[in-house]
C-alpha positions in Angstrom: -0.1 0.0 0.0 1.5 3.4 -0.6 1.8 5.9 1.7 0.6 9.5 1.2 1.7 12.7 3.3 0.0 15.7 3.2 -1.0 19.0 5.1 -3.3 21.9 5.9 -3.5 24.8 7.5 -5.8 24.7 10.7 -8.3 27.4 12.0 -5.7 29.4 13.2 -3.2 29.3 9.9 -0.9 26.6 12.3 0.1 23.9 9.5 -1.2 20.1 10.8 0.4 17.2 9.1 -1.3 13.5 7.9 -0.6 10.7 6.0 -2.8 8.3 4.6 -2.5 4.4 3.9 -5.5 2.6 2.4 -8.8 2.8 0.6 -12.2 2.9 1.7 -13.9 4.0 4.6 -12.6 6.8 6.0 -11.2 6.7 9.5 -9.2 9.5 12.0 -7.0 7.8 14.1 -5.3 10.1 16.6 -2.0 9.4 18.4 -0.1 10.2 21.6 1.3 12.6 24.2 5.1 12.9 22.8 4.5 10.6 19.6 3.3 11.2 16.5 1.2 8.9 13.5 4.2 7.5 12.1 5.5 5.9 15.9 1.9 5.2 17.4 -0.3 3.6 14.3 2.7 2.9 11.5 5.9 1.6 13.4 4.2 -1.1 14.9 1.4 -2.7 12.1 -1.7 -1.3 13.4 -2.6 0.9 10.6 -1.3 -1.9 7.7 -3.9 -3.7 9.7 -7.2 -1.8 9.9 -6.3 -0.2 6.3 -5.9 -3.9 5.2 -9.1 -4.3 6.4 -10.7 -1.9 4.0 -10.1 1.4 5.3 -8.6 4.6 4.4 -6.2 5.5 7.3 -6.0 9.3 8.1 -3.2 9.7 10.7 -2.5 13.3 11.5 0.3 14.9 13.5 -0.7 16.8 16.4 0.5 20.4 16.9 4.0 20.3 18.5 4.0 16.3 17.1 5.9 14.7 14.4 5.9 16.3 11.0 3.0 19.5 12.3 4.0 22.5 13.2 5.1 23.8 17.1 4.6 27.3 17.7 6.2 29.1 20.5 2.9 31.4 21.2 0.7 30.5 23.8 -2.1 31.6 21.9 -2.0 28.8 19.5 -2.8 26.7 22.2 -6.8 27.3 23.5 -8.7 25.1 25.1 -9.5 21.7 23.3 -6.6 22.7 20.7 -6.5 19.4 19.3 -10.3 18.8 19.1 -10.3 22.3 17.0 -7.4 21.1 14.2 -9.1 17.7 13.9 -12.4 19.3 13.7 -10.5 22.0 10.6 -8.8 18.6 9.0 -12.9 16.8 8.9 -14.1 20.1 7.5 -10.9 20.3 5.2 -10.9 16.1 3.9 -15.2 16.8 3.7 -15.7 14.0 6.1 -18.9 12.6 6.3 -19.4 8.8 7.2 -15.8 8.1 9.0 -14.9 6.7 12.0 -12.5 7.9 14.9 -10.1 6.3 16.6 -7.3 7.4 19.4 -4.3 6.1 21.9 -3.8 7.8 25.0 -3.9 11.6 23.9 -5.3 10.8 21.2 -8.5 8.4 22.9 -8.4 12.1 25.1 -9.0 14.2 22.1 -11.5 11.8 20.2 -13.8 12.4 23.8 -13.1 15.6 23.3 -14.6 15.3 19.9 -17.6 13.7 20.7 -18.4 15.8 23.6 -17.6 18.5 21.5 -20.4 17.3 18.6 -18.8 15.1 16.4 -20.1 12.4 15.0 -18.4 9.5 13.7 -20.5 6.3 13.2 -18.0 4.6 15.8 -14.8 5.4 17.7 -12.0 3.9 19.4 -10.5 4.6 22.7 -6.8 3.0 23.1 -5.1 3.8 26.2 -7.3 5.3 28.1 -9.6 4.7 31.5 -12.6 6.7 33.1 -9.6 9.1 35.1 -7.8 10.2 32.2 -11.3 11.8 31.2 -13.5 13.4 34.3 -9.9 14.1 35.4 -6.1 14.6 34.2 -4.8 17.9 36.1 -2.6 15.3 37.8 -1.0 13.3 35.0 -0.8 16.2 32.7 1.2 18.1 35.8 3.2 15.0 35.9 4.1 15.5 32.1 5.0 19.4 32.7 7.3 18.2 35.6 8.8 15.9 33.1 9.3 18.9 30.6 10.6 20.9 33.4 13.5 18.4 34.3 14.4 16.3 31.3 17.7 17.0 31.0 18.4 16.1 34.9 15.3 12.9 35.5 17.1 10.2 36.7 17.6 7.0 34.4 15.8 3.8 35.4 12.9 6.0 36.4 9.3 6.1 34.3 10.1 10.3 34.3 13.4 9.5 32.3 11.3 6.8 30.0 9.2 9.5 29.5 11.6 12.2 28.4 13.7 10.3 26.7 10.6 9.2 24.3 9.8 13.1 23.9 13.8 13.9 22.8 13.6 10.7 20.6 10.5 11.9 18.8 12.4 15.7 18.3 9.5 17.4 20.4 9.8 21.2 21.4 9.5 20.8 24.9 7.6 24.7 25.2 5.1 23.6 22.8 4.1 20.4 23.8 3.8 22.3 27.2 1.5 24.5 26.1 -1.0 21.5 24.1 -0.6 20.0 28.0 -2.2 23.4 29.4 -4.6 23.0 26.6 -6.4 20.1 27.8 -9.9 19.8 29.1 -12.0 17.7 31.6 -14.7 16.1 30.3 -17.3 15.6 33.4 -18.9 11.8 34.0 -22.1 13.2 33.0 -21.1 14.2 29.7 -19.9 10.6 28.8 -22.8 8.9 30.1 -24.4 11.0 27.2 -21.9 9.8 24.1 -24.3 7.1 22.9 -21.4 6.3 19.5 -20.4 3.1 19.3 -17.3 2.6 21.0 -14.5 -0.3 21.6 -12.4 0.5 25.2 -9.2 -1.2 24.1 -6.4 -1.6 26.8 -3.2 -3.4 28.2 -4.3 -5.7 31.0 -1.1 -3.7 32.9 -2.1 -0.2 32.0 -3.7 2.2 34.7 -1.9 4.9 33.9 -5.4 6.5 33.0 -7.3 4.8 35.5 -9.8 1.9 35.0 -10.4 1.2 31.0 -13.3 -1.4 32.2 -14.8 1.6 34.6 -15.1 3.8 31.5 -16.3 1.2 29.4 -19.4 0.7 31.8 -19.9 4.7 31.9 -20.4 4.8 28.2 -23.8 3.7 26.9 -22.5 2.1 23.8 -19.2 0.7 24.7 -17.3 -2.8 24.5 -14.5 -3.8 26.5 -11.3 -5.7 25.1 -8.2 -6.6 26.8 -5.3 -7.1 25.4 -1.4 -8.3 27.0 1.0 -5.2 27.9 1.2 -1.6 29.8 0.5 1.5 28.3 3.6 1.5 26.4 3.8 -1.9 25.3 0.7 -2.8 24.5 0.1 -0.2 21.7 3.4 -1.9 20.0 1.6 -5.5 19.6 0.2 -7.2 17.1 -3.1 -7.6 19.3 -3.6 -3.7 18.9 -4.3 -3.6 15.2 -6.2 -7.1 14.9 -8.4 -5.7 17.7 -9.5 -3.0 16.4 -10.0 -4.3 13.0 -11.6 -7.0 14.0 -14.1 -4.6 16.0 -14.6 -2.4 13.2 -15.9 -5.3 10.8 -17.8 -6.7 12.8 -19.5 -3.7 13.2 -19.8 -2.8 9.6 
């Protein structure tokens, strides 16, 4: 399958890059913090697996990530900025009937999009639990501390692993800190109104964003699927892409 690279100017003129793989029904797949579409979705085969199931897989890079722009000014990071960018991309691509998925920060953004009124036919939430959506301030502060102390964190700690992942992917520290400050919580009362058929898929050892089973219980039309791994490893396993592709085909 041929990989197509493209980009557009978002709602405030910031350039957002995306890649496409495959043909068929559109699905937007959103990546996690400090990552990008290539690392989260293509490197370990999930995008290829989903594309082979008959999908046009569209993988944007969030602003301050991947090949998208990383403006320095705080004014370019209003509340829900990532959701604003994806709404702009949906308009730019003139997507009507489509599906939407995300991992970690990408899953959080999917929920913000649903809460703001975007209506994909189906949604996939990977690596996300209930507390990561209804709260998240402590988790965001943990990452802000990692960013602030990225050159002095101790090897062998979770903070060191996060800092190395950020550096490995060439993330602009100050720009991504603005992204974290732009994040908005979604109250449980709002989650209970989101009737989009949803797959919640999470590693059995992944508690980074709270309980994924609890999230599936709160959402009105959710299925829960557990796969091996923790927050960092589950997304790298073949089970991840296979589970998503199978669920999408079953729901067709």
